[in-house]
C-alpha positions in Angstrom: 190.7 137.7 -220.9 192.4 134.5 -219.7 190.1 134.1 -216.7 186.8 135.0 -218.5 184.8 132.0 -219.8 183.7 132.5 -223.4 180.0 132.8 -224.2 178.4 129.7 -225.8 178.0 131.5 -229.1 181.6 132.8 -229.2 182.8 129.3 -228.1 181.0 127.7 -231.1 182.4 130.4 -233.4 186.0 129.6 -232.2 185.5 125.9 -232.7 184.2 126.6 -236.2 187.2 128.9 -236.9 189.5 126.1 -235.8 187.9 123.7 -238.2 188.3 126.3 -241.0 192.0 126.7 -240.2 192.5 123.0 -240.4 190.7 122.9 -243.8 192.5 125.9 -245.2 195.9 124.5 -244.3 195.0 121.2 -246.0 195.9 119.2 -242.9 195.6 115.5 -243.2 195.4 112.8 -240.6 198.6 112.9 -238.5 199.5 116.5 -239.4 200.6 118.7 -236.5 198.3 121.7 -235.8 199.5 125.2 -234.8 200.3 125.8 -231.2 197.8 127.3 -228.7 199.8 130.5 -228.8 199.7 130.8 -232.6 196.0 130.0 -232.7 195.2 132.5 -229.9 197.1 135.2 -231.8 195.4 134.3 -235.1 191.9 134.3 -233.6 192.5 137.1 -231.2 191.2 135.2 -228.1 192.8 134.0 -224.9 194.8 130.8 -224.8 192.4 129.4 -222.2 189.6 129.8 -224.7 191.6 128.0 -227.4 192.6 125.3 -224.9 188.9 124.6 -224.1 187.9 124.5 -227.8 190.8 122.1 -228.5 189.7 119.9 -225.6 186.2 119.7 -227.1 187.6 118.8 -230.5 189.6 116.1 -228.9 186.6 114.8 -227.1 184.9 114.5 -230.4 187.8 112.6 -231.8 188.8 115.2 -234.4 192.2 115.8 -232.9 194.6 114.2 -230.5 197.2 115.7 -228.1 200.5 114.0 -227.6 202.4 115.0 -224.5 205.5 117.0 -225.3 204.8 116.8 -229.1 201.7 118.9 -229.7 198.3 118.5 -231.2 197.6 116.4 -234.3 194.7 115.8 -236.7 193.1 112.5 -235.8 191.3 109.9 -238.0 187.9 110.5 -236.4 186.2 108.4 -239.1 187.3 105.3 -237.1 184.6 106.2 -234.6 181.2 106.2 -236.2 179.4 107.7 -233.2 181.9 110.5 -233.0 181.6 111.1 -236.7 177.8 111.4 -236.5 177.8 113.7 -233.5 180.7 115.9 -234.8 179.0 116.3 -238.2 175.7 117.4 -236.6 177.2 119.6 -233.9 180.1 121.1 -235.6 178.5 121.8 -239.0 175.2 123.0 -237.6 175.9 125.3 -234.7 172.4 126.7 -235.1 171.2 123.3 -233.8 172.2 124.1 -230.2 168.6 123.8 -229.2 168.4 120.3 -230.5 171.6 119.5 -228.7 170.2 120.7 -225.4 166.9 118.8 -225.8 168.8 115.6 -226.6 171.1 116.2 -223.6 168.1 116.5 -221.3 166.7 113.2 -222.7 169.8 111.4 -221.5 169.8 113.2 -218.1 166.1 112.3 -217.4 166.6 108.7 -218.5 169.5 108.3 -216.2 167.6 109.9 -213.3 164.7 107.5 -213.9 167.1 104.5 -214.2 168.7 105.2 -210.9 165.5 106.1 -209.1 163.8 102.8 -210.2 166.7 100.6 -209.3 166.7 99.7 -205.5 170.5 99.0 -205.5 171.5 102.1 -207.4 169.3 104.6 -205.5 170.7 103.3 -202.2 174.3 103.9 -203.1 176.2 106.0 -200.5 177.2 108.5 -203.1 173.8 110.2 -202.9 173.9 110.8 -199.2 177.5 112.0 -199.6 176.2 114.6 -202.1 173.5 115.7 -199.7 176.1 116.2 -197.0 178.2 118.2 -199.4 175.2 120.3 -200.4 174.6 121.2 -196.8 178.1 122.4 -196.3 180.1 125.4 -197.5 182.2 123.5 -200.1 181.4 124.5 -203.7 179.5 121.9 -205.7 179.9 122.1 -209.4 176.7 121.5 -211.4 178.1 118.8 -213.7 179.5 116.8 -210.8 176.0 115.5 -209.9 174.7 115.0 -213.4 177.9 113.1 -214.4 177.6 110.9 -211.4 174.0 110.0 -212.2 175.0 109.1 -215.8 177.9 107.0 -214.6 175.8 105.2 -211.9 173.1 104.4 -214.5 175.7 102.1 -216.1 174.8 103.1 -219.7 178.2 103.8 -221.2 176.9 104.8 -224.6 174.5 107.3 -223.0 177.3 108.7 -220.9 179.6 109.2 -223.9 176.8 110.9 -225.9 175.9 113.1 -222.9 179.6 114.0 -222.3 179.9 115.1 -226.0 176.6 117.0 -226.0 177.5 118.8 -222.7 180.5 120.4 -224.3 178.2 122.3 -226.8 175.3 123.1 -224.5 174.7 126.6 -223.5 174.0 125.6 -219.9 177.0 126.7 -217.7 177.7 123.3 -216.2 181.2 124.3 -215.0 180.1 126.7 -212.3 179.2 126.0 -208.7 175.6 125.8 -207.5 174.1 128.8 -205.8 172.4 128.3 -202.4 168.9 128.3 -203.8 169.9 125.7 -206.4 171.3 123.4 -203.6 167.8 123.3 -202.0 166.2 122.1 -205.3 169.0 119.6 -205.9 168.7 118.3 -202.4 165.0 117.6 -203.1 166.1 115.9 -206.3 168.5 113.6 -204.5 165.9 112.7 -201.8 163.4 111.8 -204.5 166.0 109.5 -206.1 166.8 107.9 -202.8 163.1 107.4 -202.1 162.6 105.8 -205.6 160.1 108.5 -206.8 161.3 108.7 -210.4 158.6 111.0 -211.6 159.1 113.5 -208.7 162.9 113.2 -209.2 162.5 114.2 -212.8 160.1 117.0 -211.8 162.8 118.4 -209.4 165.4 118.1 -212.1 163.2 120.2 -214.4 162.8 122.8 -211.5 166.6 122.9 -211.3 166.9 123.5 -215.0 164.4 126.3 -214.8 166.7 128.0 -212.4 169.8 127.5 -214.5 168.1 128.5 -217.7 166.6 131.6 -216.1 170.1 132.6 -215.0 171.3 132.1 -218.6 168.5 134.2 -220.1 169.4 137.0 -217.6 173.0 137.0 -218.8 171.9 137.2 -222.4 169.7 140.2 -221.7 172.6 142.1 -220.0 
């Protein structure tokens, strides 16, 4: 169980269960939460699954981890952006579709930004990615998207994207398949050439592949 990544639906259920536990125990800001082992036993899931759920709660600012001490309930209301996103995502898990649409808006905007900026599209990072795609070394899907968001220099968009990514059903954490690499190589070449519309089109082609893979898993 430890090595099996949870399905998106199960993952959201676990995050929701964690919030319920926090509420039931009457935890207030600064209170220590149960350990990973206790939570795993209580929810009957692997510790790696609990760890990933806790990491997402921490990214949303709902909890904080202190090395050697444990995990504590954080004062997330200090961060208005996090409060808005966490309320929408965490209390409305059925809104995953809206989360994915919003995530894609940020990804497309970043691709357009980089493609249309002569300095950004000529950065050596893109040719490095092309070389990596041509080799045998695994390339994780989120590596490229995150780099595009970072290079676009919109820190707010990057933060929103990073939060939304945690609750998307798209498996960002896996390595690209060979047929994906061909599409992504075309995407990168369009970015380097400054063809923003074609770059976005190749990005959508890539998502079609990823989403098709996800639909296949759901039907199994």
